[in-house]
C-alpha positions, 0 to 999 in steps of 0.5 A: 114361106116366111122368108119368101115374104121378107120384103113385106116385113123386113124388121124381123121374123118369127115362128110358133110351133103348136106340136107336129101338126100346126105352125104359124110364121110372121115377117114383121114390119115394125110400125107400133112398138118397135121393140122386141115386145111387138114380135109375132107370133104372139101368144095370149096370157092364158096360153090358149091363143096365138096370133099372126097379124098383118095390118093395123087395128087403129082404135087399139088404144080405145079397145085397150081401155075396155080391157083394163086391168090386164098386165100388158107386155107391149104397146102394140095393137096386135096384143090388144086384138089378141086379148080382145079375142080371148076376152070377147070372142073372135067375132065380137073382137073383129066387129069392135075393131077399126082397121085393116088386117089379115089375121090368123088365130090358133086356138090351142084348146080346140085345135082350131085355126081361124083366118079373118080378113078386114072389111074392105080387103085392104090386106090380102089373105090367100090359102090352100086346102085339101081337107087334110092340111091348110096353108095360108099367106099374104102372097101367092108366091109363098104358096108356090109348092101347093099350086105347081104353076097350074092355071085356074080356068075361072081365074083366067076367064075373070081376069080377061073380063075384069083385068084382075082376079077377085076373091074368092078366085085366084089365078092358080089352081087349088089356091083361093082368096078369103073374101073381104069381111069373111072368116074361115074356121078350120078344124080336123081337116074341114073348113067353114067360111062365113061373113063377119061384116054385114054393112046392110045392117047399118042404121039409116042416116039420121041427120035430117038437115044438110048442115047436120050431114055436113057436120057428120061427114066432117066428123067421120073423116076427121076421126078416120084420119086421126086414127090413121096418124097413129104410128111410132114411125114417120108418116108420108102422104100420097098427094095427087092434087085431087079432092080425096088426097087433099081432104086427107092432107087438110085433116092431117095438118089440122090435127097437127101432123107433120107429113112429107107429101109425094106426087107421082107424075107419069111421062107426058102428063103433068095435069096434077102437078100444079094442084099438088104443089099449090096444096103442099104450099098452102099447108106447109108440107115438104113436097117431093115429086116422083117422076116416072121415066118414059124411056124404053128401058125404064118402061120395060123395067116397070112392067117387069116389076109389076109381074114380079111383085103382083103375083097375079096378072093385074092390068091396071096401068096405075100399078106401074105408078104405084110401084114408082111411089113405093120405090121412092119411099123405100128405106125412108118411110114405112107408112103413107096415107092416101085418098083411096076409096073416096070415089066409092064412098062419096060417088066420084067416078064420071060414070055416076053422072046420069047413071040411071039413063046410062044403065037403061041404055046398057040394059037395052044393049044387053037385050040386043046381045051387044053387051053381056049380062043378065040383071042390073049388076051383071050388065053394069059389070060386064058392059065395062069388061075388057073382053066379052064372054065369047072373046074370053072363050075363044082366047082360052081355046077349050080351057074355059068352063064359061060363065065364071064372072056371072057365077062370081057375081051371083055368089057374092053375098055383099052384092046379093044381100041388099039388091034394091036401091036406085041405079046409083046405089046399085053401082056404088055397092058393086064398085065398093064390093068388087072393084074397090075390095079386089082391085084398088086395095090389091094394087096399093097393098102389093106395090107398097108391100114390095118395098116394106111400106104400109098404105093407110086409106081413111076413106076406107074406114067402115064407119064412113062407108056404112054411113054414106051408103044410106045417103040420098042420091042428091048428097052424092051426085047433083046434076053434073057435080059429084061428091056433092056432100064431100065438097060441101064439108071441106068448102072452108078448108080447101081452095076453089081450084081443088073443090071445082076441078074435074076428076083426073085418072091416075095411070100410065099412058098405055096407048102411047107406050104400046105404040112407041116404047113397048112396040118391040116388047109387044111383038116379042111377047105376043101372041102368048102361047097359052091363049088363041092367037087371032084375037091377040093379033087384033087387040089394041089399047087396054085389051092389048095391055091386059094381054101383054101383062098376062103374057109377061106374067106367064113367062115370069112365073112359068104358068101352064094349063 
């Protein structure tokens, strides 16, 4: 299993054997303390706890001071989290941590394994359990012996709806994903899963004036960026030319960081390029443009990489762009900062404008049967579905239980914990805990990890997300302007053309590809034999892309019912 994940951690591998019934393995990407002292698995000084950690605890220096007096063996964040768990208990250590992580912790005294995942799902954690044994890993390919290639009907149904497979579901039977902000405790063949992060308990916004809220936003972002600049290796920056990555760039430069910037340009779309170039010049950043090729061979190779590296079908076309970026970084950089999460933190998506009116119209459409869903959250999600429920049922041709997406939304504790608020607040909560923590974070992690690179997103700092969830709607969206507070906070640090430009999506030109360079591949791959043919033949646009990705993924991984 460890060897299967060597691409994620090319700097070393280790194993810990806790007798005949338990073992931990780790592939290391050395970012903090590059010496052998940072190797994992790592055991606590008292011998009770052994840890494997994927990710980073960014405030490890501050936590280390709280654990003063210990004879430290390394300067890693891993050892700090390990000794923090030993001193404070696992839940308190997690709650004190600012970071992105998937962690496995073995308690030798209690013979108990604890798995935990960071608050926003930045690092993946999948597992197999059959009440006799448990196996866990960062990617499904390491668990292939436990699923045999058999598809999970709920996983396929939700993929056809969303274009990705959110936790706790997985695309294969018997495999599950630990949800963001959750932990799993396993002992004597039995497991308990519960939440350890409760964003709904965050305090209210106490800054009464606009100036006070601007200062608070600026301070939170400055600290989030500063923490994510900590590394013992060179850092890069993904610079799209949009507001979010420009904020990260401005903060990093203001704090004295020297970053090389990278901008990915999809074929036929150079909208972002002049903005990225202008900002790079403004801040004195070395700037490299990664141009994706538009020829048939390159595009098909990009799709092959997607189905190879993503393990599950993933229909966001920007995955191809993310893999192009990762390839450009491979062997040169191990860490890259990005602006992921800015839209969900400060309300940047176009559909947030006049959202109350839009949601009323969607609710009316649901009552007429034009869109699926019952209740505000379900209608909000299913009104944007790739395929409707009846279409998924037809495509799956008898393999469907039905209602998988509704069950998932109803069971999600983050969506149900605080169901109130206006239309904007409900939409932000749904986008954060569904699309962001299952789609966007998955896309970034899998692409970068395929080439031994780690992504860091300051906007995903939980302190930012907890604070912005309490902001008044006018601080987020005012008329047609979105990210109102964020723009105000950086008005003096970013040029007007960045502050006033409209959002431009990050993705591949799917429609042009399907009609041109990929037309032959579509004819060859579809209809996929695992799905009913009629709707496949009629599909176009994003629906056709989702089916093509699924069909190619099925071929690569030998999936079956």
